N, C-alpha and C positions, 0 to 999 in steps of 0.2 A: 918446850921448844916449839915455836910456831911452825905449823906445817907449810909446805911449799906446794903451790898449785901451778901447773904448767898447762897453758892453753895452746894447743896446736891447731892452726887453721890451714885448711887446704883450699887453695884457689885453683880453679880449673878455667882456663881461658880457651875459648873456642874461636877458631879462625875459619871464616867462610871465604873460599876463593870465588871470585866473580866468574860467571859463565863467559866463556870466550866467544867473542863476536867475530864474524867473518864478513868482510866487505863483499859487495856484489861482484860477480864474475860471469861473463858470457861463456857458457859451455858450448852453445851453438849460436850462430849469428844469422839474421835474416838474409835471404838471397836477393840480389838485384834481379829485376825481371823486365821483360818487354811484353806488353799485352795490348790488345786492341780496344778501341772505344766500345763501350757497352759491356765489356767483360768484367770479371771480378778479380781483385788482387787480394792476396792474403799473405802478410808477413808473419813469420814465426821465429821465436828464439827461445832458448833455454837458459835460465839464469840461476846460478847457485849463490848462496850467501845467507846471512842470518835474517830472520824476520824480526820486526815488520819491514817489509820491502815496499818501496814506492816506485812504480814504473809509469813513466810518462812518454808518449809518442810525440815527435815533432816532425813537421814538414818544412823544409827550407828554414830551419832554426826558429820556427814559430810553433808553439804548443797547439796540437790539433784539438779542435772542439768536436767532441763526440756527438753524433746524431745518427739518423737513419742511413746516412751515406757512409760515414766512418764509424766503425764499431770496434771497441777494444774488449778483450776478454782474457781469461787466464784459467789454467788447469794445473794445479800444483805449481811446479816451477816452469811451466810453459806459458809463454805470453804471446798473444796474437793481436794483430791489427788487420781488420777486414775493410776493404773499400769496395762498395757496390756500384754497379753501373758506371764504370770508369768514363771519365771525360778527359780531354787534353789538359784541363786545368789541374788534374790530379798528378800530372807528371812532375817529378822533382826528386829531391834528396830527403829520405826518411830516416830519422834518428830515433833510437830507443834509448832512454836514459833511466837507469836503475840506481836507486840510492837507499841506504839505510843509515844508522847512526854512526857507522865507522867508515863509510866510504861511498864512492860513486863510480859507476862504469857506464860507458856509452858505446854504441856501435851504430853504423849507418848502412843503408842500402839505397840503390837508385831504382826509380820506377820510370820507365819510358812508356808512354801511351801513344799508340799508332792510330791515326785517323784514316778514314777511307781516302784512296788516292784521288787526286785532281789532275786534269790535263793542263800542263803549262805550255805545251806546244802541240798544235794539231796539224792535220794535212788539209790541203785544199783540193777542190775539183780540178781534174786534169784531163787533157786529151792527148793521146799518143797514137802514132801510126802502128798498124798491125806489124808484129815482128820485133818491135822495139821493146826494151826493158821497161818495166813499171816498178817504181819503188814508192811506197807510202810509209811515212814515218811520223810518229808522234811521241811526246815525252810526258811522263807523269812526275809528280813531286814526291812520291813515296813508292818504294818497291819492296818493302817488308811484307812478305806473305802475299804479294799481289799476283793475281793470275790475269792473263790477257786473253781476250776472245775477239777474233776477227770474224765478221759476217759480210756476206755479199747478198744483197736483196733479201735479207732476213734469214739466210741459211749459213750455218756455221762453217768456217773454212778450217782445213787441216793442212799441215805440211805435206807436200807431195814433191815429186820430181820437178814439177813445173812451178810450184808455189812454195816459197820458203818463208816461214814465220820465225821471228826471233824476238827476245826481250832481254836486253842487257844494259846495265848502267842507267836504268830508268827510261830507256828508249825502246819503244816497240816498233818493229819493222815488218813490212810485208814486201817481198821481192818476187816478181815474176820475170824470168829471164827473157822470154819472148811472148809478148802479149798477143792474145787471140780475140776474135770477136766475142767468144763466150765469156771473156773476162770483163766485158762491159757490164756496168751496174753500179749500184749504190753500196759503198763500203762503209762499214761501221767498226770502230775499235772500242771495246769495253774493258775497263780496268776495275778489278774488284778485289777486296780482301774481306776478312771477317769483321771489320769494324763497321758498326752502325748499320747492320743489315735491316732494311725496312721490313715491316710486317708483311707476310705473303702467305696466301692460302695454298697449302700443298694438296689438300683434298677439299672439294666443295660439297655442300649438302645437295642431295638430289631433290627434285620435285617429286612428291609422293601423293597418292590418293588412298584414303582409308575410309572404312565404314564407321559410321557413328557408333560409339561404344567401344571401339577397338583402341589399342594403344599404338603410338608411333614415336619414332626418334629421328631427329635431325642431328647430324654430326658432321664436323669438318675438322681439318688439321691445319694449324697455322705455324709458320716458322718466322724467325727474326730475332734481332738482338733484344735482350731484356731492357727495360721492364715492359713486357707485353700486357696490354689491357684489352679485354674483349667484352663486347656488349651485343645483346640480341635485340632485334626490333621486329615488330609485326605490323605491317602496313605503315611503316614510318614511325611507330610509337615504341619507345623502349620498354622491354619486358623487365620489370623491376627485379633486382637481385640477380640478374644473369651475369656471370663472370667467366663461365667456362664455354668452350666450343662444343657444347652438347646441350640439347634441349629435348625433353621427353613429354609426351602427351598420354594421359590415361582417361578412359571413358570419354572419348572425343565427342563433341557436339559440333553442330554446324558453325557455331561462333568461333571455333578454333581455326577455321579455314583462313587462308590469307597468304601474303608473301612475307616470308621470314628472312631477315637479313642479319648476317653476322658481321660485325664491324670490329676489326683488330687494328690497334695503333701502338706505336712506340716512338721514341725520340727521333728515329730516322724516317718515319713515314707512316702511312696508313693504307689499309686495303679493306674491301668489303666484298661479300659474296651472298647470293640469295638463293632460296629454294621455295617452291610453292607447295602448300599443303591444301589438298581438296578433301572435304569431308562429305561422304554420301549419306543421305538420310535413310 
Protein backbone atom coordinates (compact mmCIF):
# COMPACT_ATOMS: atom_id res chain seq x y z
CA UNK A 1 0.00 0.00 0.00
CA UNK A 2 1.64 3.13 -1.08
CA UNK A 3 2.55 5.51 1.74
CA UNK A 4 0.99 8.95 2.17
CA UNK A 5 3.12 12.00 2.63
CA UNK A 6 1.66 15.20 3.98
CA UNK A 7 3.54 18.43 3.58
CA UNK A 8 2.55 21.23 5.86
CA UNK A 9 3.83 24.69 5.08
CA UNK A 10 3.71 27.54 7.57
CA UNK A 11 3.49 31.01 6.22
CA UNK A 12 4.28 33.93 8.47
CA UNK A 13 3.30 37.32 7.20
CA UNK A 14 4.72 40.38 8.88
CA UNK A 15 2.95 43.67 8.86
CA UNK A 16 4.87 46.92 9.32
CA UNK A 17 2.89 49.92 10.51
CA UNK A 18 4.14 53.20 9.04
CA UNK A 19 5.54 55.82 11.45
CA UNK A 20 2.87 58.35 12.25
CA UNK A 21 3.64 61.80 10.92
CA UNK A 22 2.53 65.01 12.62
CA UNK A 23 1.94 68.28 10.78
CA UNK A 24 3.67 71.50 11.94
CA UNK A 25 2.09 73.38 14.82
CA UNK A 26 3.19 76.62 16.46
CA UNK A 27 3.70 76.03 20.17
CA UNK A 28 4.67 79.68 20.61
CA UNK A 29 4.39 82.48 18.08
CA UNK A 30 6.64 85.49 17.41
CA UNK A 31 5.61 88.72 19.12
CA UNK A 32 4.85 91.96 17.32
CA UNK A 33 7.25 94.73 18.33
CA UNK A 34 8.05 98.41 17.99
CA UNK A 35 11.74 99.32 17.81
CA UNK A 36 13.90 102.28 16.87
CA UNK A 37 15.98 102.80 13.74
CA UNK A 38 19.45 101.36 14.29
CA UNK A 39 18.31 98.77 16.81
CA UNK A 40 18.03 94.98 16.39
CA UNK A 41 14.87 92.87 16.00
CA UNK A 42 14.66 89.18 16.81
CA UNK A 43 11.57 87.09 16.08
CA UNK A 44 11.33 83.73 17.83
CA UNK A 45 8.87 80.84 17.61
CA UNK A 46 8.64 77.21 18.74
CA UNK A 47 7.28 74.66 16.26
CA UNK A 48 6.28 71.04 16.87
CA UNK A 49 5.82 68.42 14.15
CA UNK A 50 7.59 65.64 12.34
CA UNK A 51 10.91 66.08 10.62
CA UNK A 52 12.08 66.95 8.10
CA UNK A 53 10.68 70.42 8.64
CA UNK A 54 11.10 73.32 6.24
CA UNK A 55 10.81 76.81 7.76
CA UNK A 56 10.76 79.95 5.61
CA UNK A 57 10.36 83.59 6.70
CA UNK A 58 8.43 86.14 4.63
CA UNK A 59 8.04 89.91 4.79
CA UNK A 60 4.88 91.38 3.28
CA UNK A 61 4.23 88.02 1.55
CA UNK A 62 7.67 87.90 -0.10
CA UNK A 63 10.28 85.32 0.95
CA UNK A 64 13.17 87.02 2.74
CA UNK A 65 16.60 86.80 1.15
CA UNK A 66 18.99 86.00 3.98
CA UNK A 67 22.18 88.04 4.22
CA UNK A 68 24.21 90.03 6.76
CA UNK A 69 21.16 92.19 7.44
CA UNK A 70 18.61 89.38 7.92
CA UNK A 71 19.73 86.11 9.49
CA UNK A 72 17.67 82.98 10.17
CA UNK A 73 18.73 80.27 12.61
CA UNK A 74 17.31 77.39 14.63
CA UNK A 75 18.01 75.42 17.80
CA UNK A 76 16.09 72.14 17.98
CA UNK A 77 12.45 73.21 17.62
CA UNK A 78 13.14 76.92 18.14
CA UNK A 79 13.38 79.11 15.06
CA UNK A 80 14.72 82.68 14.89
CA UNK A 81 14.80 85.59 12.48
CA UNK A 82 17.24 88.36 13.36
CA UNK A 83 17.28 91.77 11.64
CA UNK A 84 20.31 93.95 12.31
CA UNK A 85 20.64 97.75 12.18
CA UNK A 86 16.93 98.36 11.61
CA UNK A 87 15.81 100.82 8.96
CA UNK A 88 12.30 102.06 8.23
CA UNK A 89 12.25 99.84 5.14
CA UNK A 90 12.26 96.86 7.55
CA UNK A 91 8.82 97.82 8.87
CA UNK A 92 6.07 95.46 7.82
CA UNK A 93 4.28 92.16 8.40
CA UNK A 94 6.54 89.13 9.00
CA UNK A 95 5.27 85.60 8.41
CA UNK A 96 6.83 82.30 9.42
CA UNK A 97 5.81 79.32 7.27
CA UNK A 98 6.56 75.79 8.47
CA UNK A 99 5.85 72.73 6.33
CA UNK A 100 6.54 69.00 6.16
CA UNK A 101 5.13 66.10 4.14
CA UNK A 102 1.78 66.10 5.96
CA UNK A 103 0.94 69.73 6.47
CA UNK A 104 1.71 73.46 6.65
CA UNK A 105 1.31 76.07 9.38
CA UNK A 106 1.87 79.82 9.37
CA UNK A 107 1.86 82.67 11.83
CA UNK A 108 2.69 86.35 11.54
CA UNK A 109 3.84 89.35 13.58
CA UNK A 110 4.10 93.06 12.91
CA UNK A 111 7.30 95.10 13.12
CA UNK A 112 7.08 98.87 13.50
CA UNK A 113 10.31 100.82 13.08
CA UNK A 114 10.38 104.29 14.64
CA UNK A 115 12.64 106.92 13.11
CA UNK A 116 14.02 110.02 14.83
CA UNK A 117 11.44 112.83 15.19
CA UNK A 118 11.24 115.75 12.79
CA UNK A 119 9.60 119.12 13.37
CA UNK A 120 6.55 119.70 11.18
CA UNK A 121 5.69 122.99 12.87
CA UNK A 122 8.08 125.43 14.53
CA UNK A 123 7.80 128.71 16.40
CA UNK A 124 8.94 132.13 15.21
CA UNK A 125 10.77 135.02 16.80
CA UNK A 126 8.39 137.11 18.84
CA UNK A 127 8.35 140.35 20.82
CA UNK A 128 6.03 140.86 23.78
CA UNK A 129 5.57 143.48 26.48
CA UNK A 130 6.82 142.77 29.97
CA UNK A 131 4.10 141.17 32.08
CA UNK A 132 2.29 139.62 29.13
CA UNK A 133 2.09 135.82 28.65
CA UNK A 134 4.58 134.08 26.36
CA UNK A 135 3.73 130.83 24.58
CA UNK A 136 6.11 128.95 22.27
CA UNK A 137 4.74 125.90 20.50
CA UNK A 138 6.10 123.39 18.01
CA UNK A 139 5.00 120.01 16.66
CA UNK A 140 6.86 116.81 15.76
CA UNK A 141 5.83 113.93 13.50
CA UNK A 142 6.71 111.21 16.01
CA UNK A 143 6.19 110.97 19.75
CA UNK A 144 7.10 107.34 20.46
CA UNK A 145 9.83 107.45 23.12
CA UNK A 146 10.50 111.12 22.33
CA UNK A 147 11.97 113.45 24.95
CA UNK A 148 11.74 117.23 24.59
CA UNK A 149 14.41 119.65 25.78
CA UNK A 150 13.96 123.43 25.93
CA UNK A 151 16.95 125.76 26.18
CA UNK A 152 17.39 129.50 26.49
CA UNK A 153 20.73 130.92 25.41
CA UNK A 154 22.22 127.43 25.62
CA UNK A 155 20.98 126.69 29.15
CA UNK A 156 18.47 123.92 29.78
CA UNK A 157 15.06 125.02 31.08
CA UNK A 158 12.94 123.16 33.63
CA UNK A 159 9.34 123.47 34.70
CA UNK A 160 8.96 126.07 37.47
CA UNK A 161 6.16 128.16 38.94
CA UNK A 162 6.81 130.79 36.28
CA UNK A 163 7.62 128.50 33.33
CA UNK A 164 5.51 125.50 32.32
CA UNK A 165 6.79 122.87 29.87
CA UNK A 166 4.47 120.30 28.30
CA UNK A 167 4.52 117.66 25.56
CA UNK A 168 1.22 116.10 24.50
CA UNK A 169 -0.20 114.81 21.22
CA UNK A 170 3.12 115.51 19.45
CA UNK A 171 2.97 119.19 20.46
CA UNK A 172 5.67 120.72 22.68
CA UNK A 173 4.75 123.91 24.55
CA UNK A 174 6.57 126.45 26.68
CA UNK A 175 4.33 128.81 28.66
CA UNK A 176 5.39 131.80 30.75
CA UNK A 177 2.43 133.47 32.44
CA UNK A 178 4.07 136.86 32.98
CA UNK A 179 7.17 137.50 30.90
CA UNK A 180 10.08 139.35 32.52
CA UNK A 181 13.20 140.96 31.11
CA UNK A 182 15.22 137.91 32.20
CA UNK A 183 13.07 135.79 29.85
CA UNK A 184 14.58 137.58 26.84
CA UNK A 185 16.84 135.33 24.79
CA UNK A 186 17.23 132.69 22.11
CA UNK A 187 14.97 129.68 22.68
CA UNK A 188 15.69 126.23 21.26
CA UNK A 189 13.49 123.14 21.33
CA UNK A 190 15.11 119.73 20.75
CA UNK A 191 13.23 116.47 20.18
CA UNK A 192 15.08 113.17 20.43
CA UNK A 193 14.55 109.44 20.83
CA UNK A 194 16.78 106.37 20.61
CA UNK A 195 16.57 106.18 16.82
CA UNK A 196 19.65 106.87 14.77
CA UNK A 197 21.77 108.47 17.47
CA UNK A 198 24.92 109.83 15.79
CA UNK A 199 28.36 108.79 16.93
CA UNK A 200 29.45 110.92 19.90
CA UNK A 201 32.49 110.85 22.13
CA UNK A 202 31.61 110.46 25.80
CA UNK A 203 35.26 110.60 26.91
CA UNK A 204 38.05 112.15 24.87
CA UNK A 205 41.72 111.16 24.83
CA UNK A 206 44.01 113.47 26.81
CA UNK A 207 47.16 115.05 25.48
CA UNK A 208 50.12 113.32 27.11
CA UNK A 209 53.89 113.65 27.38
CA UNK A 210 56.06 110.55 27.79
CA UNK A 211 59.74 109.71 27.95
CA UNK A 212 61.29 107.76 25.10
CA UNK A 213 61.23 104.06 25.94
CA UNK A 214 58.13 104.27 28.14
CA UNK A 215 54.70 102.96 27.18
CA UNK A 216 51.56 105.06 26.81
CA UNK A 217 47.85 104.60 26.09
CA UNK A 218 45.33 106.87 24.45
CA UNK A 219 41.74 105.90 25.19
CA UNK A 220 38.29 107.34 24.51
CA UNK A 221 34.67 106.25 24.78
CA UNK A 222 32.10 106.66 22.02
CA UNK A 223 28.32 106.23 22.00
CA UNK A 224 25.75 106.07 19.22
CA UNK A 225 23.54 103.72 17.24
CA UNK A 226 25.11 100.66 15.63
CA UNK A 227 26.93 99.97 13.41
CA UNK A 228 29.76 102.14 14.85
CA UNK A 229 33.03 102.24 12.94
CA UNK A 230 36.18 103.67 14.51
CA UNK A 231 39.50 104.65 12.97
CA UNK A 232 42.66 106.19 14.42
CA UNK A 233 44.85 108.71 12.58
CA UNK A 234 48.24 110.22 13.37
CA UNK A 235 48.88 113.62 11.82
CA UNK A 236 46.10 112.95 9.33
CA UNK A 237 47.28 109.49 8.23
CA UNK A 238 45.25 106.42 9.18
CA UNK A 239 46.87 103.94 11.50
CA UNK A 240 46.35 100.62 9.72
CA UNK A 241 44.30 98.02 11.49
CA UNK A 242 42.87 100.34 14.17
CA UNK A 243 39.19 99.65 14.87
CA UNK A 244 38.89 100.15 18.64
CA UNK A 245 38.81 103.33 20.68
CA UNK A 246 42.13 102.49 22.28
CA UNK A 247 45.71 102.70 21.12
CA UNK A 248 48.86 101.73 23.01
CA UNK A 249 52.52 102.59 22.60
CA UNK A 250 55.49 100.52 23.78
CA UNK A 251 59.14 101.54 23.79
CA UNK A 252 58.26 105.01 22.53
CA UNK A 253 60.61 106.81 20.20
CA UNK A 254 60.38 110.43 19.09
CA UNK A 255 58.74 109.35 15.80
CA UNK A 256 55.67 108.28 17.81
CA UNK A 257 54.93 111.91 18.66
CA UNK A 258 52.10 113.69 16.91
CA UNK A 259 48.41 114.55 16.94
CA UNK A 260 46.30 111.41 17.25
CA UNK A 261 42.70 111.63 16.06
CA UNK A 262 39.95 109.09 16.69
CA UNK A 263 37.18 109.17 14.09
CA UNK A 264 33.83 107.46 14.84
CA UNK A 265 31.00 107.15 12.34
CA UNK A 266 27.62 105.47 11.89
CA UNK A 267 24.62 105.89 9.62
CA UNK A 268 23.38 108.85 11.67
CA UNK A 269 26.56 110.93 11.61
CA UNK A 270 30.20 111.15 12.58
CA UNK A 271 32.44 112.72 15.19
CA UNK A 272 36.14 113.00 15.89
CA UNK A 273 38.38 113.90 18.77
CA UNK A 274 42.14 114.39 19.10
CA UNK A 275 44.91 114.14 21.61
CA UNK A 276 48.58 115.08 21.32
CA UNK A 277 51.46 112.76 22.23
CA UNK A 278 54.84 114.32 23.00
CA UNK A 279 57.89 112.07 23.36
CA UNK A 280 60.92 113.38 25.25
CA UNK A 281 64.30 112.08 24.20
